[in-house]
Residue, then its C-alpha position, 0 to 999 in steps of 0.5 A: m320224445k318227439k314233442t320235446f324234439v319240436i319245442i327244441l327246433i322251434a326255440l331253435r328256429l326263433t333265435v336263428y330268427s330274432q337274430e337275422i331279421k334287422t327291421v328297414l330302419e336298422i338296416n338303413n342306419y338310421t339315416k331314412v325312415t320306414s316307407y309303406d311298402e318297406l313296412t308291407a314287406f317286413i311284416n309279411q317276411l314277421d308272419s312268415k316265419s311265426d306261429l305266434l303271430k298273423a297279420d291282418i289287413i283291417g282295411k284301405s287309407v284313402e288314397g288304398r294303401n292298407i293298414y295293417a294289424l299283427k295279431f299276436s297269440s299261442s293259441e287262436f287269437g282272442k278265442d281263450k277267454d281266460k286271457i286279455k285282449v290287448l291293443f296298440f296303433a301308431q302313427q296316426h300322425g303321419n309326421e309322427q315317425s317314432g311311434k310305427e318304428g317302436a312298433l316295428l321294433l316291439a313287433r321284432e322284439l316280441l318274437k325272441p324266444g325271451n317274450r313268448y311267455l308274455f302271449d300265456k296271458i295276453d291276446f295282442a294287436l299291434i297296428p303299426q301304421m294307422n296314417p300311410d297316406g301321411s308317412e308317406a308325405n310327412k304331414r299330420r292329416n290323410g288323404h282327405d286333410a283329416d286330423l284321425n285322431r279328432n275323428h273317432l266320434i264322428l268316424t268319417e275316415p277310413e282308417t278310423i272306422a278300419l280301427h274301429n271295427l276291429f275293437d268292436r269285434y274283438l273288446f280289448e280290455v286293453n288299449m293304447d295309443v302312440h304320438e309324438y309330442s313337440p317341445y318346440g317352438d318360440d313361447w317356449e323358446k322365449y320363457g328359456y324352458r322347455k320339456n324334455a321327457d322321452i316319454t309321457v304318458g296320458t290316461t284318461t280324464n272322463i269323467n264319465i269313465s270308470k274311478e275305478i279303471r282312471d284311479l288303477s291308471e294313475t297309482g298303479y301304471l304310471p308308476f310302474i312305468e316310470n320305472y320301468l323306462s328310468a331302468r332302461k336309461f329314458s326319461f319319464f313324465e306324465y302328459s302334460p299338454g300346455g305352457p309355458p308355464e304361468i303363460e298357459y295352465i298346464r293340464h293332464s290332456t284333454f276329457d274329449i272322447n273324440d280321440g284315441r284314447q279316450s273313445a275306448g276308455i268312454q267304454n271303461t277301457f284301460s286306455f291311454i296316450q303314449e306320446g314320445m318327444n319328437g325330434k327336433d330339425d327334421l324325421i331321422d333327428n335323433i330318431k335311433h332313442r326315440a325310436e327305442g324309446q317307443m319302444n321300451g313304452m309300449r313293452c312296459m305296458l305289454e309287462y306290466v298287462y301280464q304281470n296285473k292281468d287278473e285284476i285288470k280284467r276284472l275291474v274292465n270287465t265289472e264296470r263294463k257290465k254296470l255299463i251295460s246294465g245301467s248300474s254305473n251313473k244316472d248323472i253324465s258330464i256334458q260339459m266338463v272344464h279342467v280346476r286347479n285342485g290347491e296342488k302344484l306341478k313340479i314339472p322339468l324342462l330343459s335350460y336353454y341357458s344352461g343344457t340342464d334339466s331344471l324343476v321348475t313349480v306350475n301355479d297355473y297347474r289344472p289336474v282334476v276334471k270338475s262337470l259344469y252339467d249333466v244330464e240322467k242317462p235315458d233309455g235310449y234316443l229316438l233318431p228320424v230315419k231321415s236324418k241319413e246322417l245320422i242314421q250312417w254313424v251310427e251304422r259307422q259305430n255298429l250301435y244296437h239300434l231297433q226299429y220303433k214301436f210306441s209304448g204306452n209306457d214310454i214318455i217321451q221327450q224333446y228338446y226345444i233350441s231357443t237360442i244357441d250361444s258359445i262356451d269355451f272348451e280347452g281355448d276351443i269356441v264351441v256352442n252351447p245351446k240353451v234349449e228348454i226339455k218338454e214331454i210329448t205324448a207320442v212321437n209324429p205320426g207317419e215318421e220313422y225312427i229307429f231306437i237306440p239302447c242306452s242300456q250298451l257298452k257306448c251307453n256313455l258315449i251316445v250320451t254325449a253324442l246326441e244331447p245337444k248341450s254337449m260339448l262334445g257331442l255330434a252337433t259341435y262338428k262341422k258335419f253335424a251343425s245342421l242338427l241344432k237350428a234356434g227356434e226348432n226342436f232337435p229331432v233326437l228325443r229322449v225315451i225313459k221307459k216307465n216302470n209298469 
């Protein structure tokens, strides 16, 4: 009897709570977005009202503002191995306000009694604001003028470091990065149409990520969210950057691993990007519809994961074990290109002339990512201790490493950089060295190295980052440009273990 009474009291408490609490956006009648101080107060208010939620500070921004992770669990977070762990994060770009507002709406909604069932199967972490400094100034970049969504490989910014420390601690099976896209621009107006989907979602497209995970993303989740949003009066289309049609080609996002979706995906995570359409005139233009669309998109993902928990968890765990054991693909693609497959895309666009949606056929549609250059995965890499930038990168990425002792059973391969050319990467030009590879009998006497084994979860990230011909590698970043010097040896060595 006493237990029943306690349950009734909790239900009554949550019912009263959900009726009383409003987000700052709602309190302001959608005329003002939530400031950092208001976000902090709202998070603390939620935390104090519910037994499901614990708000943690996982790091600080460049300017010293807190980055909050809201952890939802019906038990101790991350301890129940039968549950699936899910991570969402929003507003890496400070001028994309609807993701943050949608995340705050979602946090409030999840604490209603009718949504409590989700946490029978899910431990959920929500970061509503990755870039508080950019948000306060309503600018894209952070306090160092860095684009956080291009920082997930090199990890130089405190905000992305905090995110990856959280990810590495819990190894979330599901990941979603929430953004906004802009359909506006002079080129689109001249074309006479623009994109018009309330919510777009992109899957992982890097071909080193498990094909089985990519297939489930395409055939499982995308149809699910399209139906879910349609039933709630929000329009949806698969994330399709590029265009206008026949002026620029259209693809399904980047295959680079330096963003929030692919950096988790390359660890065989069920990972996505969600992009809501932003406002045209100012940051609060149509903000109610935008925020509610983002919230519904995020809520949809939680529902899909709840309904398919066992399949997703089993798939992710199986594919991750392949990475760690080395039984996944031996060849890793380090140069790729978007190509056609004969299909034409019918994309819903808003006509500037009629003001209505029209289906436009895209002929230059490139939905397939094809490898241009593969390398065979080694057993590991040797990094010179004197290269402080490399060693610090290893530590920021939380890579397993150890001091290296040469074994007679090791084949050590060294690249020689003969010349440095360039290659087109999704419209940008990056370095593309010509290399020669040779075997050496031992490392230089007196030079210290650390050994980065490839038998770890981030093995495909390691190969992508450390190969000199990788169009996605460290050497393509200004901070690491000195790794490539024509007429010199590449300082990172490959190690292949000979069978005893």
